[in-house]
Backbone as a printed PyTorch tensor [residue, N CA C, xyz], in Angstrom:
tensor([[[ 31.0900,  33.9820, -53.7550],
         [ 30.8390,  34.1480, -52.3680],
         [ 32.4540,  34.7710, -51.9180]],

        [[ 32.3320,  35.2180, -50.9660],
         [ 33.5530,  36.1150, -50.3930],
         [ 33.8690,  35.5150, -49.1240]],

        [[ 35.0860,  35.3900, -48.8390],
         [ 35.4470,  34.7940, -47.4110],
         [ 36.2980,  35.7460, -46.7440]],

        [[ 36.4300,  36.0350, -45.6440],
         [ 36.8030,  36.7450, -44.6250],
         [ 37.9420,  36.2000, -44.1200]],

        [[ 39.3870,  36.2800, -44.0600],
         [ 40.5330,  35.6070, -43.9320],
         [ 40.6280,  35.8070, -42.3690]],

        [[ 40.9580,  34.9210, -41.2900],
         [ 41.3040,  35.4270, -40.2970],
         [ 42.7880,  35.7810, -40.5500]],

        [[ 43.6560,  37.0600, -39.6290],
         [ 45.0990,  36.8530, -39.3060],
         [ 45.6710,  35.7670, -39.0050]],

        [[ 46.7340,  35.4750, -38.9670],
         [ 47.4650,  34.6130, -37.4410],
         [ 47.1410,  34.9730, -36.7840]],

        [[ 47.7900,  34.8430, -35.4300],
         [ 47.9040,  35.6940, -33.9000],
         [ 49.0720,  34.3630, -33.2470]],

        [[ 49.7120,  35.2150, -32.7220],
         [ 50.6230,  35.0360, -32.1570],
         [ 50.7390,  35.9030, -30.5630]],

        [[ 51.5960,  34.9150, -29.6420],
         [ 51.6940,  35.5750, -28.3140],
         [ 53.2260,  34.8690, -27.7390]],

        [[ 53.9040,  35.8720, -26.8260],
         [ 54.9240,  34.9070, -26.2740],
         [ 54.7270,  35.3470, -25.0890]],

        [[ 55.2620,  34.0270, -23.9860],
         [ 54.5020,  34.1990, -22.7390],
         [ 55.9120,  33.6980, -22.2270]],

        [[ 57.0900,  34.1890, -21.7840],
         [ 58.3310,  33.0940, -21.1720],
         [ 58.9140,  32.4930, -21.8570]],

        [[ 59.1230,  31.2760, -21.7980],
         [ 59.5240,  30.5200, -22.7730],
         [ 58.7670,  29.5830, -23.3360]],

        [[ 57.7540,  30.7540, -23.5240],
         [ 56.1080,  29.8780, -24.8460],
         [ 56.4200,  30.8380, -25.6890]],

        [[ 56.0420,  30.3290, -27.1430],
         [ 55.6320,  31.1230, -28.2530],
         [ 54.3710,  30.5040, -28.8450]],

        [[ 53.1940,  30.9260, -28.7280],
         [ 52.1710,  30.4340, -29.6760],
         [ 51.5220,  30.9540, -30.8520]],

        [[ 51.1430,  30.5440, -32.0320],
         [ 50.9650,  31.0370, -33.3110],
         [ 49.6960,  30.2260, -33.7630]],

        [[ 48.4310,  30.6540, -34.2130],
         [ 47.5590,  30.7090, -34.2810],
         [ 47.0440,  30.8920, -35.6640]],

        [[ 47.0030,  29.7000, -36.8180],
         [ 46.1770,  29.8270, -37.9520],
         [ 45.4390,  29.3550, -38.7300]],

        [[ 44.8600,  29.7160, -39.5800],
         [ 43.4380,  28.6540, -39.9990],
         [ 44.0060,  27.6650, -40.0700]],

        [[ 43.2590,  26.5050, -40.3060],
         [ 43.7210,  24.8050, -40.6360],
         [ 43.3910,  25.3160, -42.1760]],

        [[ 44.4220,  25.5740, -42.8360],
         [ 44.5050,  25.9400, -44.3510],
         [ 45.5790,  25.4540, -44.7670]],

        [[ 45.9940,  24.8900, -46.2120],
         [ 47.1860,  24.4490, -46.3750],
         [ 48.2120,  26.0870, -46.4020]],

        [[ 46.9040,  26.9480, -46.8800],
         [ 47.9080,  28.4030, -47.0910],
         [ 48.8920,  28.5650, -46.0300]],

        [[ 47.9910,  28.7770, -44.9600],
         [ 48.5770,  28.6360, -44.2790],
         [ 50.4140,  28.1460, -43.6610]],

        [[ 50.1530,  27.5080, -43.7820],
         [ 51.1000,  26.2780, -43.2000],
         [ 52.3630,  27.0790, -43.6230]],

        [[ 52.8960,  28.0590, -44.2960],
         [ 53.7480,  28.5270, -44.1600],
         [ 54.4040,  29.5410, -43.4270]],

        [[ 53.2450,  29.8880, -42.5960],
         [ 53.4360,  31.0410, -41.3630],
         [ 54.1510,  29.9860, -40.2110]],

        [[ 54.0280,  28.8320, -40.0600],
         [ 54.3560,  27.8050, -39.3070],
         [ 55.4460,  27.0740, -39.2920]],

        [[ 56.0190,  27.2520, -40.5340],
         [ 57.2790,  26.6240, -41.1620],
         [ 58.2350,  27.6600, -40.5260]],

        [[ 57.8530,  28.6690, -41.3530],
         [ 58.5990,  29.9130, -41.0610],
         [ 58.9800,  30.7480, -39.3500]],

        [[ 58.0270,  30.3550, -38.7260],
         [ 57.9060,  30.0990, -37.4120],
         [ 59.1810,  29.2630, -36.7120]],

        [[ 58.9140,  28.1930, -37.1190],
         [ 59.0470,  27.0950, -36.5670],
         [ 61.0470,  27.3780, -36.9130]],

        [[ 61.3490,  27.0750, -38.1110],
         [ 62.5440,  27.7890, -38.2810],
         [ 63.0820,  28.4350, -38.1920]],

        [[ 62.7040,  30.1590, -38.0630],
         [ 63.4320,  31.3010, -37.0110],
         [ 63.1270,  30.4520, -35.7400]],

        [[ 62.6540,  30.2050, -34.8480],
         [ 62.8090,  30.0340, -33.4440],
         [ 63.9260,  28.7560, -33.0730]],

        [[ 63.9780,  27.9480, -34.5480],
         [ 65.1870,  26.6120, -34.0950],
         [ 66.8380,  27.6990, -34.2200]],

        [[ 66.3030,  28.2580, -34.8940],
         [ 68.0500,  28.8890, -35.9020],
         [ 68.0950,  30.2810, -34.3910]],

        [[ 67.1760,  30.6940, -33.8350],
         [ 67.9390,  31.3490, -32.5830],
         [ 67.8060,  30.6100, -31.5420]],

        [[ 67.6010,  29.6380, -31.1820],
         [ 68.0750,  28.2010, -30.3230],
         [ 69.2820,  27.7000, -30.6370]],

        [[ 69.9740,  27.7750, -31.9660],
         [ 71.4180,  27.7880, -32.2820],
         [ 71.3440,  26.4750, -32.7240]],

        [[ 70.0610,  25.9650, -33.6210],
         [ 69.8220,  24.7490, -33.9230],
         [ 71.2950,  24.6500, -35.2600]],

        [[ 71.3330,  23.4570, -35.4520],
         [ 72.1330,  23.5170, -36.8880],
         [ 71.5830,  23.6250, -38.2370]],

        [[ 71.9770,  23.6430, -39.1340],
         [ 71.4570,  23.9790, -40.3750],
         [ 70.0090,  22.7300, -40.5350]],

        [[ 70.7190,  21.5540, -40.6970],
         [ 69.8690,  20.5880, -40.4210],
         [ 68.8090,  19.8730, -39.9400]],

        [[ 69.3050,  20.4200, -37.8450],
         [ 68.1080,  19.8510, -37.4060],
         [ 66.8290,  21.0650, -37.3250]],

        [[ 67.2480,  22.3200, -37.8500],
         [ 66.5170,  23.3540, -38.2700],
         [ 65.2370,  22.6420, -39.2680]],

        [[ 66.0880,  21.9300, -40.4850],
         [ 65.1660,  21.5140, -41.7240],
         [ 64.4290,  20.3050, -41.3550]],

        [[ 64.9080,  19.3560, -40.6550],
         [ 64.4930,  18.2580, -40.0220],
         [ 62.7700,  18.7720, -38.9670]],

        [[ 63.0940,  20.3780, -38.1610],
         [ 61.9140,  20.2190, -37.4720],
         [ 61.2470,  21.3550, -38.1070]],

        [[ 61.4670,  21.6320, -39.2570],
         [ 60.3370,  22.5530, -40.4680],
         [ 59.5510,  21.2010, -41.0190]],

        [[ 60.5820,  20.1480, -41.2390],
         [ 59.7340,  19.0090, -42.1120],
         [ 58.9850,  18.1460, -41.2210]],

        [[ 59.1080,  18.2780, -39.7420],
         [ 58.3450,  17.2740, -38.8940],
         [ 56.8660,  18.0490, -38.8840]],

        [[ 57.2220,  19.4600, -38.0970],
         [ 55.9370,  20.4170, -38.1750],
         [ 54.8000,  20.4400, -39.7820]],

        [[ 55.6950,  20.1860, -40.7050],
         [ 54.8050,  20.7150, -41.7490],
         [ 53.8040,  19.4020, -41.5890]],

        [[ 54.7200,  18.0470, -41.3960],
         [ 54.1130,  16.7440, -41.6990],
         [ 52.6840,  16.9680, -40.5390]],

        [[ 53.6910,  17.0750, -39.2760],
         [ 52.1090,  16.9190, -38.2420],
         [ 50.6180,  17.5840, -38.7210]],

        [[ 51.1230,  18.9710, -38.8480],
         [ 49.8740,  19.6820, -39.3810],
         [ 49.0880,  19.0380, -40.7800]],

        [[ 50.1460,  18.4960, -41.7850],
         [ 49.2900,  18.1960, -43.0130],
         [ 48.6260,  16.8340, -42.0970]],

        [[ 48.5820,  16.0280, -41.2580],
         [ 47.8440,  15.0450, -40.5130],
         [ 46.9420,  15.5580, -39.9490]],

        [[ 46.7360,  16.8180, -39.1440],
         [ 45.7940,  17.8030, -38.5210],
         [ 44.8710,  18.4130, -39.7190]],

        [[ 45.4530,  18.7090, -40.7940],
         [ 44.6520,  19.0150, -41.4400],
         [ 43.3240,  18.5380, -42.3780]],

        [[ 43.2710,  17.2490, -42.4570],
         [ 43.0910,  16.2130, -42.3230],
         [ 41.4590,  15.9750, -41.8370]],

        [[ 41.5690,  16.1610, -41.0300],
         [ 40.8840,  15.9100, -39.7890],
         [ 40.1160,  16.7600, -39.1230]],

        [[ 40.7320,  18.3140, -39.6140],
         [ 39.9910,  19.5480, -38.9250],
         [ 38.9890,  19.6320, -39.8240]],

        [[ 37.5560,  20.4210, -39.2880],
         [ 36.3810,  20.7680, -39.6670],
         [ 36.6600,  22.2640, -40.9070]],

        [[ 36.1840,  22.3560, -42.1320],
         [ 36.4220,  23.7520, -42.5680],
         [ 36.0770,  24.6760, -41.3310]],

        [[ 36.9940,  25.8520, -41.5710],
         [ 36.9400,  27.0550, -40.6270],
         [ 37.4000,  27.1370, -39.5720]],

        [[ 38.3830,  25.5740, -38.9520],
         [ 38.4130,  25.4150, -37.6930],
         [ 40.1180,  26.0890, -37.9090]],

        [[ 41.1910,  25.9670, -36.8090],
         [ 42.2710,  26.4020, -36.2800],
         [ 43.4560,  25.8640, -35.9190]],

        [[ 44.2890,  25.7540, -36.4120],
         [ 45.5000,  25.3180, -36.4160],
         [ 46.3000,  26.2060, -34.7190]],

        [[ 46.8300,  25.3350, -33.4560],
         [ 47.5870,  25.7510, -32.8530],
         [ 48.6040,  25.4950, -32.7990]],

        [[ 49.5180,  26.0750, -32.5360],
         [ 51.4210,  25.5220, -32.3570],
         [ 51.8380,  26.2810, -31.2190]],

        [[ 52.2620,  25.5190, -30.5360],
         [ 52.6900,  26.0480, -28.9740],
         [ 53.8990,  25.5110, -29.2180]],

        [[ 54.9550,  26.5050, -29.0470],
         [ 56.3790,  26.1850, -28.7480],
         [ 56.7770,  26.7540, -28.1030]],

        [[ 57.3640,  25.5300, -27.1230],
         [ 57.8590,  25.3960, -25.5840],
         [ 59.2840,  25.1130, -24.8230]],

        [[ 60.1340,  26.1550, -24.7180],
         [ 61.5360,  25.8850, -24.5480],
         [ 61.5600,  25.4590, -23.3250]],

        [[ 62.1800,  24.0590, -23.3040],
         [ 62.2230,  23.8410, -21.5880],
         [ 64.0130,  23.8260, -21.8140]],

        [[ 64.5630,  23.4770, -20.4790],
         [ 65.8680,  23.3570, -20.1290],
         [ 66.6330,  22.5080, -21.2810]],

        [[ 66.5060,  21.1320, -21.6640],
         [ 66.8120,  20.7860, -22.1960],
         [ 66.3740,  20.0030, -23.9030]],

        [[ 65.0890,  20.6350, -24.4110],
         [ 64.3740,  20.1210, -25.2800],
         [ 62.7890,  21.4630, -25.4360]],

        [[ 62.9540,  21.3510, -26.5720],
         [ 61.7210,  22.1390, -27.1530],
         [ 61.0750,  21.3380, -27.5880]],

        [[ 59.4460,  21.9130, -27.3630],
         [ 58.6870,  20.4570, -27.5060],
         [ 57.6120,  21.6590, -28.4950]],

        [[ 57.1840,  21.0650, -29.6330],
         [ 56.0900,  21.7920, -30.5170],
         [ 54.9560,  20.8100, -30.3780]],

        [[ 53.5650,  21.8380, -30.1840],
         [ 53.0140,  20.8240, -29.5780],
         [ 51.7690,  21.6770, -31.0220]],

        [[ 50.9280,  20.7170, -31.8030],
         [ 50.1890,  21.5410, -32.4770],
         [ 48.5770,  20.8180, -32.7640]],

        [[ 47.8840,  21.4520, -32.1230],
         [ 46.4640,  20.6610, -32.1240],
         [ 45.6800,  21.9750, -32.7740]],

        [[ 44.2360,  20.5560, -33.6500],
         [ 43.4000,  21.5860, -34.0390],
         [ 41.5290,  20.8690, -33.4850]],

        [[ 40.8790,  21.2250, -33.7880],
         [ 39.7210,  20.2240, -33.3540],
         [ 39.4000,  19.8820, -34.5740]],

        [[ 38.5250,  18.6230, -34.2620],
         [ 38.4510,  16.8830, -34.9640],
         [ 37.3100,  17.1540, -35.9190]],

        [[ 36.6980,  17.3930, -37.1520],
         [ 35.2870,  16.9850, -37.3940],
         [ 34.7130,  15.9260, -37.7730]],

        [[ 33.7750,  15.6290, -36.9230],
         [ 32.7240,  14.7560, -36.2940],
         [ 33.7730,  13.7250, -35.7810]],

        [[ 33.9810,  12.2490, -36.4150],
         [ 34.1650,  11.3310, -35.5780],
         [ 36.1030,  10.8530, -36.3380]],

        [[ 36.4820,  11.7600, -36.9480],
         [ 37.7210,  11.9050, -38.1420],
         [ 38.9160,  11.3830, -37.1800]],

        [[ 39.7280,  10.5010, -37.0840],
         [ 40.8300,  10.2460, -36.3730],
         [ 41.9470,  10.6390, -36.6810]],

        [[ 43.1060,  10.8250, -36.1380],
         [ 44.6160,  10.8320, -36.4280],
         [ 45.0020,   9.4430, -36.9210]],

        [[ 46.0990,   9.3360, -38.0120],
         [ 46.2560,   7.9220, -38.7710],
         [ 47.0090,   7.1460, -37.8020]],

        [[ 46.8900,   6.0380, -37.6300],
         [ 47.5570,   4.9100, -36.6970],
         [ 48.3210,   4.9070, -36.4330]],

        [[ 49.2860,   4.6120, -35.1990],
         [ 50.3280,   5.4310, -35.2820],
         [ 51.5810,   4.2190, -35.8200]],

        [[ 51.3780,   3.6460, -36.8960],
         [ 51.7680,   2.4980, -37.5560],
         [ 52.3650,   2.6630, -39.0070]],

        [[ 51.0940,   3.8230, -39.2310],
         [ 51.2160,   4.6650, -40.7560],
         [ 52.6880,   5.6690, -40.5580]],

        [[ 52.6810,   5.2740, -42.2400],
         [ 54.3050,   6.5050, -42.8460],
         [ 54.4780,   7.8530, -41.8250]],

        [[ 53.1840,   8.6030, -41.6640],
         [ 53.7490,   9.6560, -41.2770],
         [ 54.2980,   9.4520, -39.7720]],

        [[ 54.1660,   8.5800, -38.9880],
         [ 54.8130,   8.4850, -38.0420],
         [ 55.8790,   8.2870, -37.8600]],

        [[ 55.8600,   7.1920, -38.8370],
         [ 58.3650,   6.6000, -38.6890],
         [ 58.8340,   8.2730, -39.0440]],

        [[ 58.0170,   8.6890, -40.4120],
         [ 58.8270,  10.3310, -40.4570],
         [ 58.9630,  11.2410, -39.6820]],

        [[ 58.0610,  11.5160, -38.2980],
         [ 58.0090,  12.2050, -37.4020],
         [ 58.9740,  11.5020, -36.5150]],

        [[ 58.5830,  10.0920, -36.3320],
         [ 59.7280,   9.7950, -34.9340],
         [ 61.2090,   9.7930, -35.8860]],

        [[ 61.3750,  10.0650, -36.5790],
         [ 63.0340,  10.2760, -37.5090],
         [ 63.4790,  11.3920, -37.5960]],

        [[ 62.4090,  12.3920, -37.2110],
         [ 62.8990,  13.8810, -37.4330],
         [ 63.4640,  14.5740, -36.2790]],

        [[ 62.9090,  14.2310, -34.6280],
         [ 62.4830,  14.5100, -33.5580],
         [ 63.0240,  13.0460, -32.9580]],

        [[ 63.2410,  14.0370, -31.5320],
         [ 63.6880,  12.9510, -30.4970],
         [ 62.7430,  12.1410, -29.7320]],

        [[ 61.1810,  12.5480, -29.4760],
         [ 60.3030,  11.7960, -29.2550],
         [ 58.9480,  12.4310, -29.9700]],

        [[ 57.8610,  11.8160, -30.3970],
         [ 56.5690,  12.1180, -30.8830],
         [ 55.4440,  11.4800, -30.4340]],

        [[ 54.2120,  12.7780, -29.9820],
         [ 53.4340,  11.5560, -29.4150],
         [ 51.7590,  12.4620, -29.7300]],

        [[ 50.9510,  11.3300, -29.1650],
         [ 49.6900,  12.3480, -29.7760],
         [ 48.4110,  12.0770, -29.5200]],

        [[ 47.2320,  12.7490, -28.6830],
         [ 46.4200,  12.5650, -28.2420],
         [ 45.3130,  13.1590, -28.7710]],

        [[ 43.6780,  12.4970, -28.4430],
         [ 42.7850,  12.9670, -29.0710],
         [ 41.9240,  13.2190, -28.5400]],

        [[ 41.2550,  14.0600, -27.6980],
         [ 40.3740,  13.8680, -26.7820],
         [ 39.2630,  15.0380, -27.3270]],

        [[ 37.8360,  14.8310, -26.5090],
         [ 37.4490,  16.0660, -26.1270],
         [ 36.8670,  17.0960, -27.6020]],

        [[ 37.0870,  16.2160, -28.9010],
         [ 37.0420,  16.7250, -29.7630],
         [ 38.3640,  17.9170, -30.2700]],

        [[ 39.2150,  17.2620, -30.0180],
         [ 40.3990,  17.9170, -30.4700],
         [ 41.3920,  16.9200, -30.4790]],

        [[ 42.4750,  17.4180, -31.7330],
         [ 43.4040,  16.2210, -31.5260],
         [ 45.0860,  17.2210, -31.1760]],

        [[ 46.0090,  16.6150, -30.9800],
         [ 47.1780,  17.2850, -30.5880],
         [ 48.5400,  16.5480, -30.7230]],

        [[ 48.9910,  16.7120, -31.2270],
         [ 50.6190,  16.0880, -31.8230],
         [ 51.5500,  17.1350, -31.2670]],

        [[ 52.4490,  16.1540, -30.3420],
         [ 53.4010,  16.9510, -29.8660],
         [ 55.2050,  16.3690, -30.1790]],

        [[ 55.6510,  17.1870, -30.8660],
         [ 57.0240,  16.6770, -31.2300],
         [ 58.2900,  17.2380, -30.2830]],

        [[ 59.0680,  16.2450, -29.6280],
         [ 59.9850,  17.1700, -28.8140],
         [ 61.4390,  16.5330, -29.4760]],

        [[ 62.1010,  18.0330, -29.2980],
         [ 63.4820,  17.6330, -30.1060],
         [ 64.5410,  18.3890, -28.8370]],

        [[ 65.7760,  17.4550, -28.5520],
         [ 66.8400,  18.2450, -28.1990],
         [ 67.0690,  19.2070, -28.2400]],

        [[ 67.5520,  20.0760, -27.4210],
         [ 67.8800,  21.2090, -27.4910],
         [ 69.6980,  20.8660, -28.2160]],

        [[ 70.4370,  22.3570, -28.9810],
         [ 71.6310,  21.6550, -28.7000],
         [ 72.3900,  22.2870, -28.1170]],

        [[ 73.8890,  21.9420, -27.5180],
         [ 74.7560,  21.5350, -26.7700],
         [ 75.0910,  22.9500, -26.7210]],

        [[ 75.9330,  23.8490, -25.7720],
         [ 76.1950,  24.5720, -26.1010],
         [ 78.0110,  24.4050, -26.7360]]])
């Protein structure tokens, strides 16, 4: 049985970069690389780049568990005046849910970013990671 892979898609508008990839673990490297590249461009320190890359990877892993086969991960990087917001979303397979906020994964995300929140509504789950931009 052959499967046609959909390529990753990117978009850049003002201070927003959006990347969409298939909801498959094999594509997470694209999002990790985009995260690290953007963080480096924004002059994050090396350890902060790695923290953000790990946070994006962890958030994607949480979403992959609840995404349907053939779904897509949408990653939106928004550069604000003082913070970078990374919103990662995916469709939800049936009645699956994100882990409870007390789960270890949430503690990891909270330790790697300034703020983290999530929402699940209308068949879609979104995790938002907020990190303060480096000061000049």
